[in-house]
N, CA, C, O and the ligand as a Tripos MOL2 file, in Angstrom:
@<TRIPOS>MOLECULE
protein
  269   267    68     0     0
PROTEIN
NO_CHARGES

@<TRIPOS>ATOM
      1 N          91.1300   78.4770   98.5680 N.3       1 MET1
      2 CA         91.0190   79.6690   99.4110 C.3       1 MET1
      3 C          92.3040   80.4810   99.3610 C.2       1 MET1
      4 O          93.3700   79.9770   99.7150 O.2       1 MET1
      5 N          92.2160   81.7060   98.9330 N.am      2 GLY2
      6 CA         93.3820   82.5740   98.9110 C.3       2 GLY2
      7 C          93.5950   83.2180  100.2530 C.2       2 GLY2
      8 O          92.7090   83.2370  101.1070 O.2       2 GLY2
      9 N          94.7820   83.7420  100.4220 N.am      3 SER3
     10 CA         95.0660   84.4350  101.6640 C.3       3 SER3
     11 C          94.7220   85.9140  101.5030 C.2       3 SER3
     12 O          94.3650   86.3790  100.4210 O.2       3 SER3
     13 N          94.8410   86.6190  102.5950 N.am      4 THR4
     14 CA         94.6010   88.0480  102.5690 C.3       4 THR4
     15 C          95.9270   88.7660  102.7460 C.2       4 THR4
     16 O          96.7000   88.4480  103.6490 O.2       4 THR4
     17 N          96.1810   89.7250  101.8890 N.am      5 LEU5
     18 CA         97.4370   90.4620  101.9290 C.3       5 LEU5
     19 C          97.2520   91.8220  102.5820 C.2       5 LEU5
     20 O          96.1880   92.4380  102.5080 O.2       5 LEU5
     21 N          98.3140   92.2610  103.2150 N.am      6 ILE6
     22 CA         98.3480   93.6270  103.7070 C.3       6 ILE6
     23 C          99.3360   94.3620  102.8160 C.2       6 ILE6
     24 O         100.5250   94.0440  102.7920 O.2       6 ILE6
     25 N          98.8390   95.3340  102.0940 N.am      7 ILE7
     26 CA         99.6860   96.0290  101.1330 C.3       7 ILE7
     27 C          99.7680   97.5190  101.4510 C.2       7 ILE7
     28 O          98.9260   98.0850  102.1480 O.2       7 ILE7
     29 N         100.8300   98.1300  100.9020 N.am      8 ALA8
     30 CA        101.0220   99.5620  101.0890 C.3       8 ALA8
     31 C         100.6590  100.2710   99.7960 C.2       8 ALA8
     32 O         101.0790   99.8620   98.7130 O.2       8 ALA8
     33 N          99.8880  101.3200   99.9140 N.am      9 CYS9
     34 CA         99.4870  102.1240   98.7580 C.3       9 CYS9
     35 C         100.7270  102.6510   98.0400 C.2       9 CYS9
     36 O         101.6630  103.1380   98.6740 O.2       9 CYS9
     37 N         100.7240  102.5490   96.7150 N.am     10 THR10
     38 CA        101.8770  103.0090   95.9360 C.3      10 THR10
     39 C         101.9830  104.5330   95.9320 C.2      10 THR10
     40 O         103.0330  105.0810   95.5960 O.2      10 THR10
     41 N         100.9290  105.2010   96.2930 N.am     11 ARG11
     42 CA        100.9490  106.6660   96.2850 C.3      11 ARG11
     43 C         101.1890  107.2620   97.6670 C.2      11 ARG11
     44 O         102.1070  108.0600   97.8570 O.2      11 ARG11
     45 N         100.3530  106.8690   98.6360 N.am     12 CYS12
     46 CA        100.4420  107.5160   99.9470 C.3      12 CYS12
     47 C         101.0850  106.6280  101.0080 C.2      12 CYS12
     48 O         101.3910  107.0950  102.1050 O.2      12 CYS12
     49 N         101.2910  105.3490  100.6870 N.am     13 GLY13
     50 CA        101.9320  104.4530  101.6520 C.3      13 GLY13
     51 C         101.0000  103.9340  102.7200 C.2      13 GLY13
     52 O         101.4290  103.2130  103.6210 O.2      13 GLY13
     53 N          99.7540  104.2810  102.6370 N.am     14 GLY14
     54 CA         98.7780  103.7910  103.6110 C.3      14 GLY14
     55 C          98.6000  102.2860  103.4830 C.2      14 GLY14
     56 O          98.6700  101.7320  102.3860 O.2      14 GLY14
     57 N          98.3720  101.6380  104.6070 N.am     15 LEU15
     58 CA         98.2360  100.1800  104.6140 C.3      15 LEU15
     59 C          96.7820   99.7690  104.6020 C.2      15 LEU15
     60 O          95.9540  100.3360  105.3150 O.2      15 LEU15
     61 N          96.4780   98.7680  103.7760 N.am     16 PHE16
     62 CA         95.1140   98.2420  103.7620 C.3      16 PHE16
     63 C          95.1270   96.8120  103.2460 C.2      16 PHE16
     64 O          96.1650   96.3070  102.8200 O.2      16 PHE16
     65 N          93.9760   96.1660  103.2850 N.am     17 LEU17
     66 CA         93.8870   94.7480  102.9640 C.3      17 LEU17
     67 C          93.4850   94.5150  101.5170 C.2      17 LEU17
     68 O          92.7410   95.2940  100.9220 O.2      17 LEU17
     69 N          93.9970   93.4240  100.9690 N.am     18 ALA18
     70 CA         93.5880   93.0010   99.6320 C.3      18 ALA18
     71 C          93.5430   91.4800   99.6170 C.2      18 ALA18
     72 O          94.3910   90.8220  100.2190 O.2      18 ALA18
     73 N          92.5680   90.9330   98.9370 N.am     19 ALA19
     74 CA         92.4940   89.4820   98.8110 C.3      19 ALA19
     75 C          93.5700   89.0160   97.8470 C.2      19 ALA19
     76 O          93.8040   89.6490   96.8170 O.2      19 ALA19
     77 N          94.2220   87.9150   98.1770 N.am     20 ASP20
     78 CA         95.2270   87.3540   97.2900 C.3      20 ASP20
     79 C          94.5460   86.9760   95.9770 C.2      20 ASP20
     80 O          93.5040   86.3210   95.9730 O.2      20 ASP20
     81 N          95.1420   87.3920   94.8760 N.am     21 GLY21
     82 CA         94.5360   87.1160   93.5810 C.3      21 GLY21
     83 C          93.7550   88.2860   93.0280 C.2      21 GLY21
     84 O          93.4090   88.3170   91.8470 O.2      21 GLY21
     85 N          93.4830   89.2420   93.8860 N.am     22 GLN22
     86 CA         92.7860   90.4470   93.4570 C.3      22 GLN22
     87 C          93.7650   91.3300   92.6870 C.2      22 GLN22
     88 O          94.9100   91.4920   93.1080 O.2      22 GLN22
     89 N          93.3340   91.8960   91.5790 N.am     23 LYS23
     90 CA         94.2460   92.6720   90.7420 C.3      23 LYS23
     91 C          94.4240   94.1010   91.2210 C.2      23 LYS23
     92 O          95.5410   94.6120   91.3000 O.2      23 LYS23
     93 N          93.3270   94.7240   91.5330 N.am     24 THR24
     94 CA         93.4190   96.1160   91.9800 C.3      24 THR24
     95 C          92.5690   96.3460   93.2250 C.2      24 THR24
     96 O          91.5850   95.6520   93.4770 O.2      24 THR24
     97 N          92.9830   97.3330   93.9790 N.am     25 ARG25
     98 CA         92.2240   97.7650   95.1530 C.3      25 ARG25
     99 C          92.2900   99.2900   95.1700 C.2      25 ARG25
    100 O          93.3000   99.8840   94.7910 O.2      25 ARG25
    101 N          91.2210   99.8990   95.6050 N.am     26 THR26
    102 CA         91.2300  101.3440   95.7290 C.3      26 THR26
    103 C          91.6470  101.7110   97.1450 C.2      26 THR26
    104 O          91.0540  101.2540   98.1220 O.2      26 THR26
    105 N          92.6770  102.5430   97.2370 N.am     27 CYS27
    106 CA         93.1740  102.9530   98.5440 C.3      27 CYS27
    107 C          92.0840  103.7000   99.3130 C.2      27 CYS27
    108 O          91.4770  104.6310   98.7820 O.2      27 CYS27
    109 N          91.8340  103.2950  100.5650 N.am     28 PRO28
    110 CA         90.8020  103.9690  101.3590 C.3      28 PRO28
    111 C          91.2280  105.3570  101.8270 C.2      28 PRO28
    112 O          90.4020  106.1360  102.3030 O.2      28 PRO28
    113 N          92.5100  105.6630  101.6930 N.am     29 TYR29
    114 CA         93.0290  106.9460  102.1860 C.3      29 TYR29
    115 C          93.0860  108.0120  101.0970 C.2      29 TYR29
    116 O          92.7170  109.1630  101.3280 O.2      29 TYR29
    117 N          93.5550  107.6230   99.9020 N.am     30 CYS30
    118 CA         93.7330  108.6360   98.8490 C.3      30 CYS30
    119 C          92.9700  108.2930   97.5680 C.2      30 CYS30
    120 O          93.0680  109.0090   96.5710 O.2      30 CYS30
    121 N          92.2150  107.2030   97.6010 N.am     31 SER31
    122 CA         91.3630  106.8030   96.4780 C.3      31 SER31
    123 C          92.1090  106.4440   95.1970 C.2      31 SER31
    124 O          91.5260  106.4150   94.1130 O.2      31 SER31
    125 N          93.3980  106.1730   95.3350 N.am     32 THR32
    126 CA         94.1760  105.7240   94.1790 C.3      32 THR32
    127 C          93.8850  104.2590   93.9030 C.2      32 THR32
    128 O          93.7750  103.4580   94.8310 O.2      32 THR32
    129 N          93.7620  103.9100   92.6370 N.am     33 ARG33
    130 CA         93.6210  102.5040   92.3000 C.3      33 ARG33
    131 C          95.0080  101.8680   92.3190 C.2      33 ARG33
    132 O          95.8860  102.2350   91.5370 O.2      33 ARG33
    133 N          95.1860  100.9200   93.2120 N.am     34 VAL34
    134 CA         96.4920  100.3140   93.4310 C.3      34 VAL34
    135 C          96.5490   98.9330   92.7860 C.2      34 VAL34
    136 O          95.6580   98.1070   92.9840 O.2      34 VAL34
    137 N          97.6040   98.6950   92.0150 N.am     35 ASP35
    138 CA         97.8540   97.3820   91.4420 C.3      35 ASP35
    139 C          98.4110   96.4870   92.5550 C.2      35 ASP35
    140 O          99.5190   96.7100   93.0420 O.2      35 ASP35
    141 N          97.6440   95.4910   92.9460 N.am     36 VAL36
    142 CA         98.0150   94.6670   94.1040 C.3      36 VAL36
    143 C          99.3620   93.9780   93.9050 C.2      36 VAL36
    144 O         100.1390   93.8460   94.8500 O.2      36 VAL36
    145 N          99.6340   93.5490   92.7010 N.am     37 ARG37
    146 CA        100.9050   92.8600   92.4450 C.3      37 ARG37
    147 C         102.1040   93.7860   92.5150 C.2      37 ARG37
    148 O         103.2000   93.3620   92.8800 O.2      37 ARG37
    149 N         101.9020   95.0420   92.1710 N.am     38 LYS38
    150 CA        103.0120   95.9980   92.1880 C.3      38 LYS38
    151 C         103.2060   96.6440   93.5530 C.2      38 LYS38
    152 O         104.2880   97.1350   93.8760 O.2      38 LYS38
    153 N         102.1590   96.6360   94.3340 N.am     39 ALA39
    154 CA        102.2350   97.2690   95.6440 C.3      39 ALA39
    155 C         103.1460   96.4670   96.5750 C.2      39 ALA39
    156 O         103.3010   95.2540   96.4310 O.2      39 ALA39
    157 N         103.7270   97.1610   97.5090 N.am     40 LYS40
    158 CA        104.5610   96.4980   98.5010 C.3      40 LYS40
    159 C         103.6850   95.6710   99.4350 C.2      40 LYS40
    160 O         102.7460   96.1850  100.0430 O.2      40 LYS40
    161 N         104.0050   94.3800   99.5390 N.am     41 GLN41
    162 CA        103.2500   93.5140  100.4360 C.3      41 GLN41
    163 C         103.9220   93.5260  101.8010 C.2      41 GLN41
    164 O         105.0410   93.0410  101.9660 O.2      41 GLN41
    165 N         103.2260   94.0820  102.7600 N.am     42 VAL42
    166 CA        103.7750   94.2150  104.1030 C.3      42 VAL42
    167 C         103.6820   92.8910  104.8560 C.2      42 VAL42
    168 O         104.5960   92.5190  105.5920 O.2      42 VAL42
    169 N         102.5870   92.1960  104.6660 N.am     43 ALA43
    170 CA        102.3690   90.9270  105.3550 C.3      43 ALA43
    171 C         101.2570   90.1690  104.6490 C.2      43 ALA43
    172 O         100.5350   90.7250  103.8210 O.2      43 ALA43
    173 N         101.1310   88.9050  104.9850 N.am     44 SER44
    174 CA        100.0050   88.1340  104.4780 C.3      44 SER44
    175 C          99.4160   87.3160  105.6130 C.2      44 SER44
    176 O         100.1090   86.9620  106.5670 O.2      44 SER44
    177 N          98.1420   87.0240  105.5000 N.am     45 ALA45
    178 CA         97.4550   86.2950  106.5540 C.3      45 ALA45
    179 C          96.5470   85.2480  105.9290 C.2      45 ALA45
    180 O          96.2120   85.3190  104.7470 O.2      45 ALA45
    181 N          96.1590   84.2830  106.7380 N.am     46 LYS46
    182 CA         95.3330   83.1890  106.2200 C.3      46 LYS46
    183 C          93.8600   83.5610  106.1250 C.2      46 LYS46
    184 O          93.0880   82.9120  105.4180 O.2      46 LYS46
    185 N          93.4860   84.5940  106.8330 N.am     47 SER47
    186 CA         92.0880   85.0030  106.8010 C.3      47 SER47
    187 C          91.9900   86.5140  106.8990 C.2      47 SER47
    188 O          92.9290   87.1840  107.3290 O.2      47 SER47
    189 N          90.8530   87.0370  106.5000 N.am     48 ALA48
    190 CA         90.6450   88.4790  106.5870 C.3      48 ALA48
    191 C          90.6960   88.9390  108.0410 C.2      48 ALA48
    192 O          91.1720   90.0340  108.3420 O.2      48 ALA48
    193 N          90.2010   88.0930  108.9330 N.am     49 PHE49
    194 CA         90.2280   88.4580  110.3500 C.3      49 PHE49
    195 C          91.6600   88.5820  110.8540 C.2      49 PHE49
    196 O          92.0130   89.5470  111.5310 O.2      49 PHE49
    197 N          92.4860   87.5790  110.5100 N.am     50 GLU50
    198 CA         93.8850   87.6040  110.9260 C.3      50 GLU50
    199 C          94.5880   88.8220  110.3220 C.2      50 GLU50
    200 O          95.3860   89.4850  110.9840 O.2      50 GLU50
    201 N          94.2840   89.0980  109.0810 N.am     51 ALA51
    202 CA         94.8960   90.2390  108.4010 C.3      51 ALA51
    203 C          94.5490   91.5510  109.0900 C.2      51 ALA51
    204 O          95.3990   92.4290  109.2390 O.2      51 ALA51
    205 N          93.3040   91.6770  109.5040 N.am     52 SER52
    206 CA         92.8930   92.9130  110.1690 C.3      52 SER52
    207 C          93.5770   93.0540  111.5270 C.2      52 SER52
    208 O          93.8770   94.1610  111.9740 O.2      52 SER52
    209 N          93.8160   91.9210  112.1670 N.am     53 GLU53
    210 CA         94.5360   91.9430  113.4500 C.3      53 GLU53
    211 C          95.9770   92.3970  113.2470 C.2      53 GLU53
    212 O          96.4990   93.2020  114.0190 O.2      53 GLU53
    213 N          96.6170   91.8740  112.1970 N.am     54 ILE54
    214 CA         97.9930   92.2430  111.8890 C.3      54 ILE54
    215 C          98.0680   93.7230  111.5200 C.2      54 ILE54
    216 O          98.9530   94.4520  111.9680 O.2      54 ILE54
    217 N          97.1260   94.1410  110.7020 N.am     55 LEU55
    218 CA         97.0910   95.5300  110.2620 C.3      55 LEU55
    219 C          96.9450   96.4750  111.4490 C.2      55 LEU55
    220 O          97.6050   97.5120  111.5240 O.2      55 LEU55
    221 N          96.0790   96.1020  112.3600 N.am     56 ARG56
    222 CA         95.8730   96.9220  113.5540 C.3      56 ARG56
    223 C          97.1520   96.9910  114.3920 C.2      56 ARG56
    224 O          97.4950   98.0320  114.9520 O.2      56 ARG56
    225 N          97.8370   95.8640  114.4590 N.am     57 ASP57
    226 CA         99.0830   95.7930  115.2210 C.3      57 ASP57
    227 C         100.1490   96.6850  114.5950 C.2      57 ASP57
    228 O         100.8430   97.4180  115.2990 O.2      57 ASP57
    229 N         100.2760   96.6200  113.2740 N.am     58 ILE58
    230 CA        101.2550   97.4430  112.5580 C.3      58 ILE58
    231 C         100.9440   98.9230  112.7560 C.2      58 ILE58
    232 O         101.8330   99.7300  113.0280 O.2      58 ILE58
    233 N          99.6850   99.2550  112.6170 N.am     59 LYS59
    234 CA         99.2730  100.6580  112.7600 C.3      59 LYS59
    235 C          99.5610  101.1870  114.1560 C.2      59 LYS59
    236 O          99.9950  102.3270  114.3150 O.2      59 LYS59
    237 N          99.3210  100.3660  115.1560 N.am     60 SER60
    238 CA         99.5470  100.8240  116.5260 C.3      60 SER60
    239 C         101.0320  101.0510  116.7840 C.2      60 SER60
    240 O         101.4050  101.9430  117.5460 O.2      60 SER60
    241 N         101.8790  100.2420  116.1460 N.am     61 LYS61
    242 CA        103.3190  100.4010  116.3190 C.3      61 LYS61
    243 C         103.8540  101.6150  115.5830 C.2      61 LYS61
    244 O         104.7560  102.3020  116.0630 O.2      61 LYS61
    245 N         103.2930  101.8690  114.4180 N.am     62 LYS62
    246 CA        103.7790  102.9830  113.6050 C.3      62 LYS62
    247 C         103.1470  104.3190  113.9860 C.2      62 LYS62
    248 O         103.6060  105.3750  113.5510 O.2      62 LYS62
    249 N         102.1130  104.2710  114.7820 N.am     63 GLY63
    250 CA        101.4150  105.4950  115.1130 C.3      63 GLY63
    251 C         100.6960  106.0710  113.9170 C.2      63 GLY63
    252 O         100.7790  107.2650  113.6300 O.2      63 GLY63
    253 N          99.9910  105.1990  113.2280 N.am     64 PHE64
    254 CA         99.3230  105.5830  112.0010 C.3      64 PHE64
    255 C          98.0290  106.3660  112.2460 C.2      64 PHE64
    256 O          97.3380  106.7390  111.2970 O.2      64 PHE64
    257 N          97.7110  106.6080  113.4890 N.am     65 SER65
    258 CA         96.4210  107.2070  113.8040 C.3      65 SER65
    259 C          96.2180  108.5790  113.1890 C.2      65 SER65
    260 O          95.0820  109.0150  113.0050 O.2      65 SER65
    261 N          97.3190  109.2710  112.8680 N.am     66 ARG66
    262 CA         97.1630  110.6110  112.2830 C.3      66 ARG66
    263 C          96.8370  110.5480  110.7930 C.2      66 ARG66
    264 O          96.5060  111.5710  110.1940 O.2      66 ARG66
    265 N          96.9230  109.3920  110.1990 N.am     67 GLU67
    266 CA         96.6530  109.2820  108.7520 C.3      67 GLU67
    267 C          95.1630  109.4600  108.4770 C.2      67 GLU67
    268 O          94.7370  109.4020  107.3240 O.2      67 GLU67
    269 ZN         96.7860  105.8150   99.1190 Zn       68 ZN68
@<TRIPOS>BOND
     1     1     2 1
     2     2     3 1
     3     3     4 2
     4     3     5 am
     5     5     6 1
     6     6     7 1
     7     7     8 2
     8     7     9 am
     9     9    10 1
    10    10    11 1
    11    11    12 2
    12    11    13 am
    13    13    14 1
    14    14    15 1
    15    15    16 2
    16    15    17 am
    17    17    18 1
    18    18    19 1
    19    19    20 2
    20    19    21 am
    21    21    22 1
    22    22    23 1
    23    23    24 2
    24    23    25 am
    25    25    26 1
    26    26    27 1
    27    27    28 2
    28    27    29 am
    29    29    30 1
    30    30    31 1
    31    31    32 2
    32    31    33 am
    33    33    34 1
    34    34    35 1
    35    35    36 2
    36    35    37 am
    37    37    38 1
    38    38    39 1
    39    39    40 2
    40    39    41 am
    41    41    42 1
    42    42    43 1
    43    43    44 2
    44    43    45 am
    45    45    46 1
    46    46    47 1
    47    47    48 2
    48    47    49 am
    49    49    50 1
    50    50    51 1
    51    51    52 2
    52    51    53 am
    53    53    54 1
    54    54    55 1
    55    55    56 2
    56    55    57 am
    57    57    58 1
    58    58    59 1
    59    59    60 2
    60    59    61 am
    61    61    62 1
    62    62    63 1
    63    63    64 2
    64    63    65 am
    65    65    66 1
    66    66    67 1
    67    67    68 2
    68    67    69 am
    69    69    70 1
    70    70    71 1
    71    71    72 2
    72    71    73 am
    73    73    74 1
    74    74    75 1
    75    75    76 2
    76    75    77 am
    77    77    78 1
    78    78    79 1
    79    79    80 2
    80    79    81 am
    81    81    82 1
    82    82    83 1
    83    83    84 2
    84    83    85 am
    85    85    86 1
    86    86    87 1
    87    87    88 2
    88    87    89 am
    89    89    90 1
    90    90    91 1
    91    91    92 2
    92    91    93 am
    93    93    94 1
    94    94    95 1
    95    95    96 2
    96    95    97 am
    97    97    98 1
    98    98    99 1
    99    99   100 2
   100    99   101 am
   101   101   102 1
   102   102   103 1
   103   103   104 2
   104   103   105 am
   105   105   106 1
   106   106   107 1
   107   107   108 2
   108   107   109 am
   109   109   110 1
   110   110   111 1
   111   111   112 2
   112   111   113 am
   113   113   114 1
   114   114   115 1
   115   115   116 2
   116   115   117 am
   117   117   118 1
   118   118   119 1
   119   119   120 2
   120   119   121 am
   121   121   122 1
   122   122   123 1
   123   123   124 2
   124   123   125 am
   125   125   126 1
   126   126   127 1
   127   127   128 2
   128   127   129 am
   129   129   130 1
   130   130   131 1
   131   131   132 2
   132   131   133 am
   133   133   134 1
   134   134   135 1
   135   135   136 2
   136   135   137 am
   137   137   138 1
   138   138   139 1
   139   139   140 2
   140   139   141 am
   141   141   142 1
   142   142   143 1
   143   143   144 2
   144   143   145 am
   145   145   146 1
   146   146   147 1
   147   147   148 2
   148   147   149 am
   149   149   150 1
   150   150   151 1
   151   151   152 2
   152   151   153 am
   153   153   154 1
   154   154   155 1
   155   155   156 2
   156   155   157 am
   157   157   158 1
   158   158   159 1
   159   159   160 2
   160   159   161 am
   161   161   162 1
   162   162   163 1
   163   163   164 2
   164   163   165 am
   165   165   166 1
   166   166   167 1
   167   167   168 2
   168   167   169 am
   169   169   170 1
   170   170   171 1
   171   171   172 2
   172   171   173 am
   173   173   174 1
   174   174   175 1
   175   175   176 2
   176   175   177 am
   177   177   178 1
   178   178   179 1
   179   179   180 2
   180   179   181 am
   181   181   182 1
   182   182   183 1
   183   183   184 2
   184   183   185 am
   185   185   186 1
   186   186   187 1
   187   187   188 2
   188   187   189 am
   189   189   190 1
   190   190   191 1
   191   191   192 2
   192   191   193 am
   193   193   194 1
   194   194   195 1
   195   195   196 2
   196   195   197 am
   197   197   198 1
   198   198   199 1
   199   199   200 2
   200   199   201 am
   201   201   202 1
   202   202   203 1
   203   203   204 2
   204   203   205 am
   205   205   206 1
   206   206   207 1
   207   207   208 2
   208   207   209 am
   209   209   210 1
   210   210   211 1
   211   211   212 2
   212   211   213 am
   213   213   214 1
   214   214   215 1
   215   215   216 2
   216   215   217 am
   217   217   218 1
   218   218   219 1
   219   219   220 2
   220   219   221 am
   221   221   222 1
   222   222   223 1
   223   223   224 2
   224   223   225 am
   225   225   226 1
   226   226   227 1
   227   227   228 2
   228   227   229 am
   229   229   230 1
   230   230   231 1
   231   231   232 2
   232   231   233 am
   233   233   234 1
   234   234   235 1
   235   235   236 2
   236   235   237 am
   237   237   238 1
   238   238   239 1
   239   239   240 2
   240   239   241 am
   241   241   242 1
   242   242   243 1
   243   243   244 2
   244   243   245 am
   245   245   246 1
   246   246   247 1
   247   247   248 2
   248   247   249 am
   249   249   250 1
   250   250   251 1
   251   251   252 2
   252   251   253 am
   253   253   254 1
   254   254   255 1
   255   255   256 2
   256   255   257 am
   257   257   258 1
   258   258   259 1
   259   259   260 2
   260   259   261 am
   261   261   262 1
   262   262   263 1
   263   263   264 2
   264   263   265 am
   265   265   266 1
   266   266   267 1
   267   267   268 2
@<TRIPOS>SUBSTRUCTURE
     1 MET1         2 RESIDUE 1 A MET
     2 GLY2         6 RESIDUE 1 A GLY
     3 SER3        10 RESIDUE 1 A SER
     4 THR4        14 RESIDUE 1 A THR
     5 LEU5        18 RESIDUE 1 A LEU
     6 ILE6        22 RESIDUE 1 A ILE
     7 ILE7        26 RESIDUE 1 A ILE
     8 ALA8        30 RESIDUE 1 A ALA
     9 CYS9        34 RESIDUE 1 A CYS
    10 THR10       38 RESIDUE 1 A THR
    11 ARG11       42 RESIDUE 1 A ARG
    12 CYS12       46 RESIDUE 1 A CYS
    13 GLY13       50 RESIDUE 1 A GLY
    14 GLY14       54 RESIDUE 1 A GLY
    15 LEU15       58 RESIDUE 1 A LEU
    16 PHE16       62 RESIDUE 1 A PHE
    17 LEU17       66 RESIDUE 1 A LEU
    18 ALA18       70 RESIDUE 1 A ALA
    19 ALA19       74 RESIDUE 1 A ALA
    20 ASP20       78 RESIDUE 1 A ASP
    21 GLY21       82 RESIDUE 1 A GLY
    22 GLN22       86 RESIDUE 1 A GLN
    23 LYS23       90 RESIDUE 1 A LYS
    24 THR24       94 RESIDUE 1 A THR
    25 ARG25       98 RESIDUE 1 A ARG
    26 THR26      102 RESIDUE 1 A THR
    27 CYS27      106 RESIDUE 1 A CYS
    28 PRO28      110 RESIDUE 1 A PRO
    29 TYR29      114 RESIDUE 1 A TYR
    30 CYS30      118 RESIDUE 1 A CYS
    31 SER31      122 RESIDUE 1 A SER
    32 THR32      126 RESIDUE 1 A THR
    33 ARG33      130 RESIDUE 1 A ARG
    34 VAL34      134 RESIDUE 1 A VAL
    35 ASP35      138 RESIDUE 1 A ASP
    36 VAL36      142 RESIDUE 1 A VAL
    37 ARG37      146 RESIDUE 1 A ARG
    38 LYS38      150 RESIDUE 1 A LYS
    39 ALA39      154 RESIDUE 1 A ALA
    40 LYS40      158 RESIDUE 1 A LYS
    41 GLN41      162 RESIDUE 1 A GLN
    42 VAL42      166 RESIDUE 1 A VAL
    43 ALA43      170 RESIDUE 1 A ALA
    44 SER44      174 RESIDUE 1 A SER
    45 ALA45      178 RESIDUE 1 A ALA
    46 LYS46      182 RESIDUE 1 A LYS
    47 SER47      186 RESIDUE 1 A SER
    48 ALA48      190 RESIDUE 1 A ALA
    49 PHE49      194 RESIDUE 1 A PHE
    50 GLU50      198 RESIDUE 1 A GLU
    51 ALA51      202 RESIDUE 1 A ALA
    52 SER52      206 RESIDUE 1 A SER
    53 GLU53      210 RESIDUE 1 A GLU
    54 ILE54      214 RESIDUE 1 A ILE
    55 LEU55      218 RESIDUE 1 A LEU
    56 ARG56      222 RESIDUE 1 A ARG
    57 ASP57      226 RESIDUE 1 A ASP
    58 ILE58      230 RESIDUE 1 A ILE
    59 LYS59      234 RESIDUE 1 A LYS
    60 SER60      238 RESIDUE 1 A SER
    61 LYS61      242 RESIDUE 1 A LYS
    62 LYS62      246 RESIDUE 1 A LYS
    63 GLY63      250 RESIDUE 1 A GLY
    64 PHE64      254 RESIDUE 1 A PHE
    65 SER65      258 RESIDUE 1 A SER
    66 ARG66      262 RESIDUE 1 A ARG
    67 GLU67      266 RESIDUE 1 A GLU
    68 ZN68       269 GROUP 0 **** ****
């Protein structure tokens, strides 16, 4: 079982989830195909649920709601 990563888009910096081991993810904000290994990993979690909780927490602190 891989973990779930929280990564930052290499283009717009938006945060979203990627499964550990996944090569690419399409950014939900700008539709850029992001190389998961090259992207900045903000955090990692043991499950997708935990990852979404962390992501929500980060967003609330940064005031990401305008994105
Ligand atoms: Zn993006």
